[in-house]
N, CA, C and O atoms as a MOPAC input file, in Angstrom:
PM7 MOZYME 1SCF
protein

 N    -43.37100 1   -29.69200 1    59.49600 1
 C    -42.26600 1   -29.78700 1    60.04400 1
 C    -41.73700 1   -27.85300 1    60.12300 1
 O    -41.29400 1   -27.29300 1    61.12600 1
 N    -41.95200 1   -27.26900 1    58.87800 1
 C    -41.38500 1   -25.97300 1    58.78400 1
 C    -39.87900 1   -26.03100 1    58.68000 1
 O    -39.18900 1   -27.02300 1    58.91300 1
 N    -39.47300 1   -24.87700 1    58.31100 1
 C    -37.92800 1   -24.69100 1    58.31500 1
 C    -37.36100 1   -23.79500 1    59.36400 1
 O    -37.72600 1   -22.64900 1    59.62600 1
 N    -36.42200 1   -24.48700 1    59.91900 1
 C    -35.49800 1   -23.81600 1    61.21500 1
 C    -34.09300 1   -23.66500 1    60.77600 1
 O    -33.38100 1   -24.50100 1    60.21800 1
 N    -33.83500 1   -22.51700 1    61.10900 1
 C    -32.05500 1   -22.36000 1    60.81700 1
 C    -31.32500 1   -21.68500 1    61.95900 1
 O    -32.03300 1   -20.97700 1    62.67500 1
 N    -30.21900 1   -21.75900 1    62.21900 1
 C    -29.14800 1   -21.72600 1    63.31700 1
 C    -29.02100 1   -20.07600 1    63.31500 1
 O    -28.75700 1   -19.59300 1    62.21400 1
 N    -29.13700 1   -19.39000 1    64.13800 1
 C    -28.91900 1   -18.12400 1    63.89300 1
 C    -28.04800 1   -17.50600 1    65.23000 1
 O    -28.28800 1   -17.97800 1    66.34100 1
 N    -27.28000 1   -16.69700 1    65.10900 1
 C    -26.71300 1   -15.73600 1    66.20100 1
 C    -27.28000 1   -14.39900 1    66.34600 1
 O    -27.47200 1   -13.63000 1    65.40400 1
 N    -27.55300 1   -14.14600 1    67.64100 1
 C    -28.56400 1   -12.80000 1    67.67200 1
 C    -27.43100 1   -11.97000 1    68.73400 1
 O    -27.18500 1   -12.29700 1    69.89500 1
 N    -26.81700 1   -10.77800 1    67.95100 1
 C    -25.87000 1    -9.97000 1    68.63300 1
 C    -26.68900 1    -8.67200 1    68.88500 1
 O    -27.13500 1    -8.07900 1    67.90300 1
 N    -26.96800 1    -8.08500 1    70.41100 1
 C    -27.48500 1    -6.87400 1    70.83400 1
 C    -27.03900 1    -6.59700 1    72.13700 1
 O    -26.97400 1    -7.43600 1    73.03600 1
 N    -26.70000 1    -5.29100 1    72.23800 1
 C    -26.21100 1    -4.57700 1    73.31100 1
 C    -25.21500 1    -5.28000 1    73.90300 1
 O    -25.36500 1    -5.48100 1    75.10800 1
 N    -24.16200 1    -5.74300 1    73.34600 1
 C    -22.97500 1    -6.37400 1    73.63200 1
 C    -23.02100 1    -7.88700 1    74.33100 1
 O    -22.14100 1    -8.43500 1    74.99500 1
 N    -24.38600 1    -8.39400 1    73.94900 1
 C    -24.60400 1   -10.10400 1    74.27100 1
 C    -24.74700 1   -10.64800 1    72.83100 1
 O    -24.80400 1    -9.99200 1    71.79100 1
 N    -24.79300 1   -11.98200 1    72.99300 1
 C    -24.44800 1   -12.65900 1    72.09800 1
 C    -25.11000 1   -13.99500 1    72.16100 1
 O    -24.45600 1   -14.68700 1    72.94100 1
 N    -26.33300 1   -14.79500 1    71.57600 1
 C    -26.57400 1   -15.96300 1    72.05400 1
 C    -26.83000 1   -16.62700 1    70.35000 1
 O    -27.02400 1   -15.88800 1    69.38500 1
 N    -26.78000 1   -18.03600 1    70.27400 1
 C    -26.87200 1   -18.77600 1    69.35500 1
 C    -28.15500 1   -19.89500 1    69.80000 1
 O    -28.34200 1   -20.61500 1    70.78100 1
 N    -28.91400 1   -19.62000 1    68.52600 1
 C    -30.27100 1   -20.41900 1    68.92000 1
 C    -30.99400 1   -20.80100 1    67.29000 1
 O    -30.60100 1   -20.34100 1    66.21700 1
 N    -32.05600 1   -21.69500 1    67.48700 1
 C    -32.67300 1   -21.72400 1    66.22500 1
 C    -33.85900 1   -20.91800 1    66.02400 1
 O    -34.50000 1   -20.48300 1    66.98100 1
 N    -34.26400 1   -20.64300 1    64.49300 1
 C    -35.17500 1   -19.72100 1    64.42200 1
 C    -36.36600 1   -20.43800 1    63.23900 1
 O    -35.98000 1   -21.02200 1    62.22600 1
 N    -37.49900 1   -20.30400 1    63.51200 1
 C    -38.56800 1   -20.73600 1    62.48500 1
 C    -38.76800 1   -19.58000 1    61.54700 1
 O    -39.25100 1   -18.49000 1    61.85100 1
 N    -38.32900 1   -19.96600 1    60.34800 1
 C    -38.51500 1   -19.35000 1    59.03300 1
 C    -40.14400 1   -19.13600 1    58.82200 1
 O    -40.75100 1   -20.01100 1    58.20400 1
 N    -40.73400 1   -18.18500 1    59.23800 1
 C    -41.97700 1   -17.67100 1    59.12000 1
 C    -42.62900 1   -17.06800 1    58.12100 1
 O    -43.26900 1   -16.06900 1    58.44800 1
 N    -42.65600 1   -17.45000 1    56.77300 1
 C    -43.30100 1   -16.42400 1    55.78600 1
 C    -44.57600 1   -15.84000 1    55.94000 1
 O    -45.00100 1   -14.91800 1    55.24400 1
 N    -45.22000 1   -16.42900 1    56.92700 1
 C    -46.77200 1   -15.47100 1    57.15200 1
 C    -46.37700 1   -14.41700 1    58.55500 1
 O    -47.30400 1   -13.92900 1    59.20200 1
 N    -45.22100 1   -14.19400 1    58.85300 1
 C    -44.74200 1   -13.08500 1    59.63300 1
 C    -44.26200 1   -11.95400 1    58.77700 1
 O    -43.08700 1   -11.76900 1    58.46200 1
 N    -45.53900 1   -11.03600 1    58.34800 1
 C    -45.18800 1   -10.04800 1    57.55800 1
 C    -44.70500 1    -8.69400 1    58.43200 1
 O    -45.27700 1    -8.25100 1    59.42800 1
 N    -43.68900 1    -8.24300 1    57.89000 1
 C    -43.08600 1    -6.96300 1    58.54600 1
 C    -42.53800 1    -5.99500 1    57.55700 1
 O    -42.13900 1    -6.58200 1    56.55200 1
 N    -42.39300 1    -4.73900 1    57.51500 1
 C    -41.79900 1    -3.60000 1    56.66000 1
 C    -40.56200 1    -3.55400 1    56.67900 1
 O    -40.03300 1    -2.89800 1    55.78100 1
 N    -39.79000 1    -4.14600 1    57.57400 1
 C    -38.62500 1    -4.12400 1    57.72200 1
 C    -37.95200 1    -5.75200 1    58.41200 1
 O    -38.67900 1    -6.47200 1    59.09600 1
 N    -36.70300 1    -6.07300 1    58.13500 1
 C    -36.06400 1    -7.26400 1    58.80200 1
 C    -36.51400 1    -7.25300 1    60.13500 1
 O    -36.41800 1    -6.16300 1    60.69900 1
 N    -37.07300 1    -8.37100 1    60.90900 1
 C    -37.45500 1    -8.17700 1    62.25000 1
 C    -37.47500 1    -9.84600 1    62.64500 1
 O    -37.70200 1   -10.74400 1    61.83400 1
 N    -37.20800 1   -10.01200 1    63.96700 1
 C    -37.28700 1   -10.98200 1    64.66200 1
 C    -37.87900 1   -10.88100 1    65.85700 1
 O    -37.66400 1   -10.02200 1    66.71300 1
 N    -38.84100 1   -12.02900 1    65.90900 1
 C    -39.91500 1   -11.98200 1    67.48200 1
 C    -39.07100 1   -13.20200 1    68.28600 1
 O    -38.59200 1   -14.22600 1    67.79800 1
 N    -39.05700 1   -12.76200 1    69.62000 1
 C    -38.13200 1   -13.53900 1    70.39700 1
 C    -39.28900 1   -13.57000 1    71.37100 1
 O    -40.25000 1   -12.80200 1    71.36500 1
 N    -38.98100 1   -14.90400 1    72.48900 1
 C    -39.82900 1   -14.83400 1    73.52100 1
 C    -39.40100 1   -14.35500 1    74.61300 1
 O    -38.19200 1   -14.12200 1    74.63900 1
 N    -40.13800 1   -14.07500 1    75.75100 1
 C    -39.90300 1   -13.41200 1    77.09300 1
 C    -38.68200 1   -13.76000 1    77.39800 1
 O    -37.79700 1   -12.91900 1    77.55500 1
 N    -38.45400 1   -15.27600 1    77.54000 1
 C    -37.38700 1   -15.85100 1    78.56700 1
 C    -35.84800 1   -15.63400 1    77.52800 1
 O    -34.77200 1   -15.52300 1    78.11600 1
 N    -35.89100 1   -15.60000 1    76.29700 1
 C    -34.93600 1   -15.11800 1    75.58400 1
 C    -34.38400 1   -13.63100 1    75.70900 1
 O    -33.19400 1   -13.31800 1    75.67200 1
 N    -35.41900 1   -12.81100 1    75.85700 1
 C    -35.02200 1   -11.39300 1    76.12000 1
 C    -34.54300 1   -11.33100 1    77.39600 1
 O    -33.59200 1   -10.56200 1    77.53800 1
 N    -34.99200 1   -12.02200 1    78.55000 1
 C    -34.47800 1   -12.02100 1    79.50700 1
 C    -32.85400 1   -12.20400 1    79.81400 1
 O    -32.09200 1   -11.51100 1    80.48900 1
 N    -32.58700 1   -13.67100 1    78.88500 1
 C    -31.39100 1   -13.91300 1    78.76800 1
 C    -30.36600 1   -13.07400 1    78.21300 1
 O    -29.21000 1   -13.00300 1    78.63000 1
 N    -30.99100 1   -12.27300 1    76.98600 1
 C    -30.30800 1   -11.27500 1    76.20000 1
 C    -30.06500 1    -9.76500 1    77.27000 1
 O    -29.31300 1    -8.85700 1    76.91500 1
 N    -30.78800 1    -9.73900 1    78.48700 1
 C    -30.59600 1    -8.45700 1    79.23800 1
 C    -31.67100 1    -7.40200 1    78.57300 1
 O    -31.58900 1    -6.17400 1    78.62000 1
 N    -32.59700 1    -8.10800 1    78.00200 1
 C    -33.65800 1    -7.09100 1    77.35500 1
 C    -34.72100 1    -6.79700 1    77.89800 1
 O    -35.36700 1    -5.80000 1    77.57700 1
 N    -35.14800 1    -7.80000 1    79.00900 1
 C    -36.46300 1    -7.79200 1    79.80800 1
 C    -36.09000 1    -8.06700 1    81.31600 1
 O    -35.38100 1    -9.02500 1    81.62200 1
 N    -36.56600 1    -7.24100 1    82.18400 1
 C    -37.64600 1    -6.21000 1    81.64000 1
 C    -36.99300 1    -4.91900 1    81.44700 1
 O    -35.90100 1    -4.74600 1    81.99000 1
 N    -37.50600 1    -4.00700 1    80.76000 1
 C    -36.89000 1    -2.63000 1    80.42200 1
 C    -37.86200 1    -1.77900 1    80.27600 1
 O    -38.63800 1    -2.04100 1    79.35600 1
 N    -38.09200 1    -0.73400 1    80.95900 1
 C    -38.65700 1     0.55700 1    80.77300 1
 C    -38.73600 1     1.08700 1    79.33200 1
 O    -39.63600 1     1.76700 1    78.83800 1
 N    -37.68700 1     0.66600 1    78.80000 1
 C    -37.06900 1     1.38400 1    77.29100 1
 C    -37.88600 1     0.57500 1    76.27500 1
 O    -37.79000 1     0.98800 1    75.11900 1
 N    -38.56700 1    -0.35500 1    76.44600 1
 C    -39.54700 1    -1.32100 1    75.61400 1
 C    -40.64000 1    -0.45400 1    75.06300 1
 O    -41.08800 1     0.23900 1    75.97700 1
 N    -41.21100 1    -0.23700 1    73.98200 1
 C    -42.30000 1     0.22100 1    73.41900 1
 C    -43.52000 1    -0.95300 1    73.41400 1
 O    -43.40800 1    -2.00600 1    72.78600 1
 N    -44.38300 1    -0.68700 1    74.00300 1
 C    -45.54100 1    -1.67000 1    74.06100 1
 C    -46.63800 1    -1.30900 1    72.93600 1
 O    -47.20700 1    -0.21700 1    72.93500 1
 N    -46.88100 1    -2.27900 1    72.01100 1
 C    -47.86100 1    -2.04100 1    70.97200 1
 C    -48.83600 1    -3.33400 1    71.07800 1
 O    -48.70900 1    -4.23800 1    71.90400 1
 N    -49.78700 1    -3.24300 1    70.12200 1
 C    -50.70900 1    -4.28900 1    69.84700 1
 C    -50.66700 1    -4.81400 1    68.93800 1
 O    -51.12900 1    -4.07800 1    68.06700 1
 N    -50.23400 1    -6.14800 1    68.36500 1
 C    -50.01100 1    -6.86200 1    67.23300 1
 C    -51.17300 1    -7.96700 1    66.62800 1
 O    -51.71100 1    -8.75700 1    67.40400 1
 N    -51.43200 1    -7.95200 1    65.50900 1
 C    -52.24900 1    -9.27400 1    65.39800 1
 C    -51.58800 1   -10.29700 1    64.85100 1
 O    -51.17000 1   -10.15800 1    63.70200 1
 N    -51.38800 1   -11.38500 1    65.48000 1
 C    -50.59500 1   -12.38200 1    65.31800 1
 C    -51.69500 1   -13.68500 1    65.06700 1
 O    -52.88600 1   -13.62700 1    65.37200 1
 N    -51.03700 1   -14.83800 1    64.45900 1
 C    -51.84900 1   -16.26600 1    64.22700 1
 C    -52.58600 1   -16.62700 1    65.31600 1
 O    -53.61800 1   -17.29200 1    65.23200 1
 N    -51.96400 1   -16.09900 1    66.65500 1
 C    -52.99500 1   -16.51200 1    67.74900 1
 C    -53.97300 1   -15.45700 1    68.26000 1
 O    -54.68900 1   -15.56600 1    69.25600 1
 N    -53.89500 1   -14.42100 1    67.42800 1
 C    -54.94300 1   -13.18500 1    67.95400 1
 C    -54.10700 1   -12.33900 1    68.43200 1
 O    -52.89200 1   -12.49900 1    68.54100 1
 N    -54.97700 1   -11.06100 1    68.84500 1
 C    -54.19900 1    -9.98700 1    69.13600 1
 C    -53.44600 1    -9.88800 1    70.44200 1
 O    -54.05500 1   -10.18700 1    71.46900 1
 N    -52.47600 1    -9.58900 1    70.49700 1
 C    -51.30500 1    -9.77700 1    71.63600 1
 C    -50.42200 1    -8.33400 1    72.01000 1
 O    -49.98100 1    -7.66700 1    71.07400 1
 N    -50.26900 1    -8.04200 1    72.96400 1
 C    -49.18100 1    -7.08200 1    73.41500 1
 C    -47.96300 1    -7.37900 1    73.15200 1
 O    -47.56800 1    -8.39000 1    73.73200 1
 N    -46.94300 1    -6.66300 1    72.22900 1
 C    -45.91100 1    -7.14200 1    71.92200 1
 C    -45.05200 1    -6.01200 1    72.55500 1
 O    -45.63800 1    -4.97700 1    72.87300 1
 N    -43.71000 1    -6.12100 1    72.76600 1
 C    -42.81500 1    -4.84500 1    72.97400 1
 C    -41.71700 1    -4.79600 1    72.08700 1
 O    -41.07000 1    -5.83800 1    71.98200 1
 N    -41.35400 1    -3.78600 1    71.40700 1
 C    -40.43400 1    -3.34300 1    70.54800 1
 C    -39.08800 1    -2.79900 1    71.26400 1
 O    -39.10800 1    -1.76800 1    71.93700 1
 N    -37.93600 1    -3.55800 1    71.07200 1
 C    -36.47800 1    -3.06300 1    71.54200 1
 C    -36.28900 1    -1.85100 1    70.64000 1
 O    -36.57900 1    -1.80000 1    69.44500 1
 N    -35.72400 1    -0.81500 1    71.43500 1
 C    -35.18500 1     0.34700 1    70.86400 1
 C    -33.96900 1     0.02100 1    69.72300 1
 O    -33.94800 1     0.41800 1    68.55800 1
 N    -33.23400 1    -0.59700 1    70.22800 1
 C    -31.96000 1    -1.04000 1    69.66300 1
 C    -32.25800 1    -2.14500 1    68.53800 1
 O    -33.22300 1    -2.89500 1    68.69000 1
 N    -31.34400 1    -2.25800 1    67.29000 1
 C    -31.43800 1    -2.91400 1    66.41900 1
 C    -30.40600 1    -4.41400 1    66.94000 1
 O    -29.50200 1    -4.37000 1    67.77500 1
 N    -30.80100 1    -5.49100 1    66.27900 1
 C    -29.69900 1    -6.86500 1    66.63500 1
 C    -29.32100 1    -6.93200 1    65.46700 1
 O    -29.98500 1    -6.70100 1    64.45700 1
 N    -27.90600 1    -7.34900 1    65.57400 1
 C    -27.33300 1    -8.02700 1    64.14100 1
 C    -27.65500 1    -9.54400 1    64.30600 1
 O    -27.05600 1   -10.21700 1    65.14500 1
 N    -28.54000 1   -10.02900 1    63.55300 1
 C    -28.76100 1   -11.31400 1    63.34900 1
 C    -28.03900 1   -12.09300 1    62.15400 1
 O    -28.22000 1   -11.85900 1    60.95900 1
 N    -27.20500 1   -13.03900 1    62.68100 1
 C    -26.28700 1   -13.98600 1    61.63000 1
 C    -26.90600 1   -15.17300 1    61.31200 1
 O    -27.50100 1   -15.77600 1    62.20400 1
 N    -26.86800 1   -15.61500 1    60.18500 1
 C    -27.43600 1   -17.15800 1    59.56700 1
 C    -26.05900 1   -18.01600 1    59.75200 1
 O    -24.96800 1   -17.72300 1    59.26500 1
 N    -26.34500 1   -19.07200 1    60.51700 1
 C    -25.09100 1   -19.73400 1    60.53700 1
 C    -25.29500 1   -21.19600 1    60.04400 1
 O    -26.35500 1   -21.75500 1    60.32400 1
 N    -24.14900 1   -21.97700 1    59.18100 1
 C    -23.94100 1   -23.13700 1    59.05700 1
 C    -22.88400 1   -23.82000 1    59.56300 1
 O    -21.74500 1   -23.60900 1    59.14500 1
 N    -23.14600 1   -24.69100 1    60.49500 1
 C    -22.09000 1   -25.10000 1    61.48200 1
 C    -21.48500 1   -23.80100 1    62.06000 1
 O    -22.24800 1   -23.00400 1    62.60700 1
 N    -20.10100 1   -23.52400 1    61.97000 1
 C    -19.39400 1   -22.57300 1    62.63000 1
 C    -19.17200 1   -21.24100 1    61.57600 1
 O    -18.46900 1   -20.27400 1    61.87000 1
 N    -19.84400 1   -21.37700 1    60.41400 1
 C    -19.16900 1   -20.38800 1    59.23300 1
 C    -20.96600 1   -19.65600 1    59.31600 1
 O    -22.04600 1   -20.24500 1    59.27400 1
 N    -20.64900 1   -18.19400 1    59.44300 1
 C    -21.62700 1   -17.37800 1    59.20700 1
 C    -21.94000 1   -17.01100 1    57.53000 1
 O    -21.10400 1   -16.50200 1    56.78400 1
 N    -23.08300 1   -17.32300 1    57.20800 1
 C    -23.37900 1   -17.23300 1    55.72100 1
 C    -23.88100 1   -15.88300 1    55.47500 1
 O    -23.60500 1   -15.37500 1    54.38900 1
 N    -24.56900 1   -15.23500 1    56.31100 1
 C    -25.02300 1   -13.87100 1    56.13600 1
 C    -25.22200 1   -13.13300 1    57.57700 1
 O    -24.98400 1   -13.67800 1    58.65500 1
 N    -25.71500 1   -11.75400 1    57.40500 1
 C    -26.14700 1   -11.35500 1    58.30400 1
 C    -27.19100 1   -10.05300 1    58.17600 1
 O    -27.10300 1    -9.32200 1    57.19000 1
 N    -27.95000 1    -9.85800 1    58.97400 1
 C    -28.91600 1    -8.39300 1    58.73700 1
 C    -29.40400 1    -7.86700 1    60.04200 1
 O    -29.55200 1    -8.55500 1    61.05100 1
 N    -29.63400 1    -6.63400 1    59.94500 1
 C    -29.74000 1    -5.73500 1    60.93500 1
 C    -31.09400 1    -5.68400 1    61.25100 1
 O    -31.78200 1    -5.14600 1    60.38300 1
 N    -31.74100 1    -6.12900 1    62.34400 1
 C    -32.89400 1    -6.52500 1    62.57800 1
 C    -33.71800 1    -5.82500 1    63.63600 1
 O    -33.03400 1    -5.45000 1    64.58800 1
 N    -35.05700 1    -5.54200 1    63.72300 1
 C    -35.79600 1    -4.89800 1    64.38100 1
 C    -35.96600 1    -6.09400 1    65.46600 1
 O    -35.78900 1    -7.23300 1    65.03300 1
 N    -36.33200 1    -5.91900 1    67.00100 1
 C    -36.39300 1    -7.09400 1    67.77200 1
 C    -37.69000 1    -6.64300 1    68.54900 1
 O    -37.81100 1    -5.62600 1    69.23200 1
 N    -38.75000 1    -7.73700 1    68.27000 1
 C    -40.12200 1    -7.62500 1    68.94900 1
 C    -40.03900 1    -8.74400 1    70.15800 1
 O    -39.68500 1    -9.88900 1    69.87900 1
 N    -40.32500 1    -8.43200 1    71.30400 1
 C    -40.66500 1    -9.36700 1    72.28800 1
 C    -42.19400 1    -9.79800 1    72.56100 1
 O    -43.06500 1    -9.04900 1    73.00100 1
 N    -42.33400 1   -11.03400 1    72.24400 1
 C    -43.55300 1   -11.67400 1    72.19700 1
 C    -43.87800 1   -12.54900 1    73.43900 1
 O    -43.25900 1   -13.61300 1    73.45000 1
 N    -44.83800 1   -12.30000 1    74.64100 1
 C    -45.01300 1   -13.07500 1    75.78800 1
 C    -45.69900 1   -14.40400 1    75.14400 1
 O    -45.51800 1   -15.47200 1    75.72800 1
 N    -46.26300 1   -14.37700 1    74.28800 1
 C    -46.97700 1   -15.64700 1    73.84100 1
 C    -46.25200 1   -16.87000 1    73.12400 1
 O    -46.75200 1   -17.97400 1    72.90700 1
 N    -44.81200 1   -16.39000 1    72.76200 1
 C    -44.23000 1   -17.46200 1    71.88500 1
 C    -42.97600 1   -18.23500 1    72.61000 1
 O    -42.35300 1   -17.70000 1    73.52700 1
 N    -42.72600 1   -19.29200 1    72.20900 1
 C    -41.71600 1   -19.99700 1    72.81200 1
 C    -40.61400 1   -20.39000 1    71.75000 1
 O    -39.88900 1   -21.34400 1    72.03200 1
 N    -40.47400 1   -19.88200 1    70.82900 1
 C    -39.37500 1   -19.87500 1    69.82500 1
 C    -39.34900 1   -18.65100 1    68.80100 1
 O    -40.31200 1   -18.02600 1    68.35700 1
 N    -37.85300 1   -18.46000 1    68.52100 1
 C    -37.53100 1   -17.33600 1    67.86900 1
 C    -38.32600 1   -17.34000 1    66.28000 1
 O    -38.21000 1   -18.35100 1    65.58800 1
 N    -38.96700 1   -16.38800 1    65.87200 1
 C    -39.39900 1   -16.16800 1    64.55400 1
 C    -38.86000 1   -15.35400 1    63.87600 1
 O    -38.56000 1   -14.28500 1    64.40800 1
 N    -38.51900 1   -15.60100 1    62.32400 1
 C    -37.97100 1   -14.50600 1    61.55800 1
 C    -39.21600 1   -14.33600 1    60.55600 1
 O    -39.96300 1   -15.18400 1    60.06700 1
 N    -39.16500 1   -12.71200 1    60.40200 1
 C    -40.18500 1   -12.09300 1    59.65200 1
 C    -39.33500 1   -12.41300 1    57.81300 1
 O    -38.21100 1   -12.62700 1    57.36000 1
 N    -41.00100 1   -12.22900 1    57.21800 1
 C    -40.51200 1   -12.30900 1    55.70200 1
 C    -39.20400 1   -11.42900 1    55.08600 1
 O    -38.26900 1   -11.73800 1    54.34800 1
 N    -39.49700 1   -10.52300 1    55.57400 1
 C    -38.18200 1    -9.46600 1    55.05100 1
 C    -36.90600 1   -10.01600 1    55.98900 1
 O    -35.84200 1    -9.91300 1    55.37900 1
 N    -36.80900 1   -10.43500 1    56.99700 1
 C    -35.57500 1   -10.97500 1    57.53800 1
 C    -35.12500 1   -12.41200 1    56.76500 1
 O    -33.94800 1   -12.75500 1    56.65700 1
 N    -35.90100 1   -12.93900 1    56.41400 1
 C    -35.71300 1   -14.19300 1    55.46400 1
 C    -35.01600 1   -13.75400 1    54.20700 1
 O    -33.94300 1   -14.19900 1    53.79900 1
 N    -35.76100 1   -12.82000 1    53.63700 1
 C    -35.06100 1   -12.17900 1    52.39200 1
 C    -33.59900 1   -11.75800 1    52.52800 1
 O    -32.67200 1   -12.14700 1    51.81700 1
 N    -33.52800 1   -10.79300 1    53.68400 1
 C    -32.15800 1   -10.10400 1    53.81400 1
 C    -30.95000 1   -11.18700 1    54.27000 1
 O    -29.73700 1   -11.05000 1    54.11300 1
 N    -31.70900 1   -12.35600 1    54.91300 1
 C    -30.56300 1   -13.23900 1    55.32100 1
 C    -30.08800 1   -14.23400 1    54.11800 1
 O    -29.13900 1   -15.01600 1    54.17800 1
 N    -30.91000 1   -14.03900 1    53.07800 1
 C    -30.72200 1   -14.86200 1    52.02400 1
 C    -31.24500 1   -16.49500 1    51.94100 1
 O    -30.65600 1   -17.28500 1    51.20400 1
 N    -32.25700 1   -16.85500 1    52.66600 1
 C    -32.76800 1   -18.02100 1    52.93800 1
 C    -33.67600 1   -18.13400 1    51.90300 1
 O    -34.53800 1   -17.29600 1    51.63500 1
 N    -33.46200 1   -19.26500 1    51.27200 1
 C    -34.36200 1   -19.53400 1    49.95800 1
 C    -35.07400 1   -20.88300 1    50.56400 1
 O    -34.40900 1   -21.90700 1    50.71800 1
 N    -36.38400 1   -20.82400 1    50.87700 1
 C    -36.87100 1   -22.18200 1    50.92400 1
 C    -37.27500 1   -23.05700 1    49.57000 1
 O    -37.75700 1   -22.70900 1    48.49200 1
 N    -36.87600 1   -24.31200 1    50.08500 1
 C    -37.11900 1   -25.43100 1    48.85600 1
 C    -38.19200 1   -26.15400 1    49.00500 1
 O    -38.98100 1   -26.49000 1    48.12200 1
 N    -38.24100 1   -26.49800 1    50.59000 1
 C    -39.39800 1   -27.42000 1    51.07000 1
 C    -40.03200 1   -26.86800 1    52.51700 1
 O    -39.21500 1   -26.78000 1    53.43400 1
 N    -41.34700 1   -26.50800 1    52.78900 1
 C    -41.41800 1   -26.02700 1    54.29300 1
 C    -42.00600 1   -27.27300 1    54.77300 1
 O    -41.80600 1   -27.32300 1    55.98700 1
 N    -42.67000 1   -28.34500 1    54.35100 1
 C    -43.11800 1   -29.61900 1    54.52700 1
 C    -42.06900 1   -30.50000 1    54.95600 1
 O    -42.28200 1   -31.31700 1    55.85300 1
 N    -40.90000 1   -30.39700 1    54.36100 1
 C    -39.72700 1   -31.41500 1    54.63200 1
 C    -38.52900 1   -30.93100 1    55.28500 1
 O    -37.52900 1   -31.56400 1    55.62200 1
 N    -38.88100 1   -29.32600 1    55.44200 1
 C    -37.95700 1   -28.67000 1    56.27800 1
 C    -36.40600 1   -28.23800 1    55.30000 1
 O    -35.34800 1   -28.05700 1    55.90200 1
 N    -36.47100 1   -28.14800 1    54.13000 1
 C    -35.48300 1   -28.06400 1    53.33100 1
 C    -35.29600 1   -26.52400 1    52.75600 1
 O    -36.21600 1   -25.79300 1    52.38900 1
 N    -33.98200 1   -26.22800 1    52.76600 1
 C    -33.60400 1   -24.86700 1    52.37400 1
 C    -32.36300 1   -24.60200 1    51.88400 1
 O    -31.47400 1   -25.41900 1    52.12400 1
 N    -32.05900 1   -23.37600 1    51.08100 1
 C    -30.58300 1   -23.18500 1    50.65900 1
 C    -30.40800 1   -21.52000 1    50.85400 1
 O    -31.32900 1   -20.71000 1    50.95000 1
 N    -29.19800 1   -21.28700 1    50.87900 1
 C    -28.94100 1   -19.98400 1    50.90500 1
 C    -28.61700 1   -19.48000 1    49.40000 1
 O    -28.18100 1   -20.25000 1    48.54300 1
 N    -28.87600 1   -18.11400 1    49.16800 1
 C    -28.94700 1   -17.48200 1    48.15200 1
 C    -27.34700 1   -17.80800 1    47.15400 1
 O    -27.18300 1   -17.74700 1    45.93500 1
 N    -26.55600 1   -18.08700 1    48.03900 1
 C    -25.08000 1   -18.23100 1    47.38000 1
 C    -24.63200 1   -19.45000 1    47.21900 1
 O    -23.45000 1   -19.64800 1    46.93700 1
 N    -25.51200 1   -20.44000 1    47.37600 1
 C    -25.40400 1   -21.81000 1    47.37900 1
 C    -25.52300 1   -22.22400 1    46.08100 1
 O    -26.39600 1   -21.68300 1    45.40200 1
 N    -24.81100 1   -23.09400 1    45.57500 1
 C    -24.95200 1   -23.93600 1    44.23600 1
 C    -26.26800 1   -24.70400 1    44.29300 1
 O    -26.43000 1   -25.39400 1    45.29800 1
 N    -27.29400 1   -24.69400 1    43.31600 1
 C    -28.57300 1   -25.32100 1    43.29300 1
 C    -28.68100 1   -26.58700 1    43.45300 1
 O    -29.78800 1   -27.12300 1    43.40300 1
 N    -27.30800 1   -27.43200 1    43.72000 1
 C    -27.23500 1   -28.72500 1    43.95500 1
 C    -27.12100 1   -28.85100 1    45.52200 1
 O    -27.07800 1   -29.99900 1    45.96500 1
 N    -27.06900 1   -27.85500 1    46.36500 1
 C    -26.96100 1   -27.91100 1    47.75000 1
 C    -28.16900 1   -27.66500 1    48.45700 1
 O    -28.71400 1   -26.56600 1    48.34700 1
 N    -28.73800 1   -28.72500 1    49.30200 1
 C    -30.04900 1   -28.64400 1    49.96400 1
 C    -29.73300 1   -28.75300 1    51.34800 1
 O    -29.14500 1   -29.75700 1    51.75000 1
 N    -30.08600 1   -27.75100 1    52.19400 1
 C    -29.72300 1   -27.65100 1    53.57600 1
 C    -30.87000 1   -28.36900 1    54.38300 1
 O    -32.03000 1   -28.12900 1    54.05000 1
 N    -30.64900 1   -29.12800 1    55.29400 1
 C    -31.88800 1   -29.51100 1    56.10000 1
 C    -32.21200 1   -28.75900 1    57.51400 1
 O    -31.32600 1   -28.38100 1    58.28000 1
 N    -33.29000 1   -28.63500 1    57.69500 1
 C    -33.91400 1   -27.86000 1    58.83500 1
 C    -33.26100 1   -28.03700 1    60.08800 1
 O    -33.06100 1   -29.20000 1    60.43900 1
 N    -32.83500 1   -26.96800 1    60.94200 1
 C    -32.20800 1   -27.30900 1    62.43900 1
 C    -33.28000 1   -27.74100 1    63.42400 1
 O    -34.47100 1   -27.47100 1    63.27000 1
 N    -32.77700 1   -28.44000 1    64.46000 1
 C    -33.44100 1   -28.65300 1    65.53600 1
 C    -34.38300 1   -27.73800 1    66.16500 1
 O    -33.73200 1   -26.77500 1    66.57000 1
 N    -35.34600 1   -27.63200 1    66.37200 1
 C    -35.78800 1   -26.69200 1    67.34100 1
 C    -35.35600 1   -26.31300 1    68.50200 1
 O    -34.80200 1   -27.21300 1    69.13300 1
 N    -35.41000 1   -25.30600 1    69.00800 1
 C    -34.78100 1   -24.81700 1    70.18400 1
 C    -35.97000 1   -23.66600 1    71.01100 1
 O    -36.18100 1   -22.57000 1    70.49100 1
 N    -36.64100 1   -24.05200 1    72.25200 1
 C    -37.53900 1   -23.51600 1    72.68700 1
 C    -37.34000 1   -22.66000 1    73.86800 1
 O    -36.30700 1   -22.92200 1    74.48500 1
 N    -37.96400 1   -21.83200 1    74.28000 1
 C    -37.64400 1   -20.94000 1    75.27500 1
 C    -38.76000 1   -20.55400 1    76.05200 1
 O    -39.34300 1   -19.47700 1    75.93500 1
 N    -39.10500 1   -21.64400 1    77.01300 1
 C    -40.18400 1   -21.62000 1    77.75800 1
 C    -40.45400 1   -20.51600 1    78.67900 1
 O    -41.47600 1   -20.52100 1    79.36600 1

């Protein structure tokens, strides 16, 4: 099942709410979100000559990804409440169809996984009795 959370991505004067997969296997040296090309287009980030192309090794093999020069403010949402926010590097990946949060973004946003298989998590400020359920996936084909 995996853990998915609701987030708001704010970048270059645009904002969009979507779900994101909590991906502990997505290791990055700083808080990073990986977004599909169609979402990058919706946010006005794609196509752009300002993006920096680089090769990355992913679970699906080697792929050319594109780094957005500006950082995004990513907010973790619970209903309409903002639980936390993080300044994140944005990577556009043409082979994915949903937003991925890196290990460092997960930590920075305060997401504490309880069960990946059952899609359960809590926020670091939650009482230990609080268990949150995974958000519905949102795909960006």
